[in-house]
N, C-alpha and C positions, 0 to 999 in steps of 0.2 A: 526661229526668230525672224527669218526673212518673210515667212508667211504672215506674221503679225504686222510687219511694216507694210506689206502690200495691202492687207485688209484695212489698216488705218488710213493709208493714202487713198484707197478707193472709197471708204465710207466716211472719212473725216470731212471732206469737202461738203457732201450733202448735209451732214449734221450741222456744220457751221452755217450754211445757207438757211437751213430750217430754223435754227435758233435766231438768226438775224431777222427772218421774216416774221417769226412769232413775236419778237420784240416790237417790230413796227406795228403789227396788227394790234398788240396789246395797248399801245398808246392811242391808236385810233379808236379802239373800243372804249377806252376811258373817256375820250372826248365825246363819243356818241352817248355814253351813259349819262354824262353831265348834261348834255343837251336834252335828253329825254326827261331827266329829273326836273329841269327848268321849264319844260313845256306847259304844265298846268298853270303855273303862275303867269306865264306869258299869255296864255289863252284867257285868263281872267282879266288881264289888263286891256286886252284888245277888244 
């Protein structure tokens, strides 16, 4: 049981950091995707 707790404490922090960073990147990718989709209409106006 003690080995499991040690493994969770060692691996748990990197997993949490990875999930946090993936969440941030996902929102930025959504914004980038919207900008790219709007680009043709902006080019036609300009």
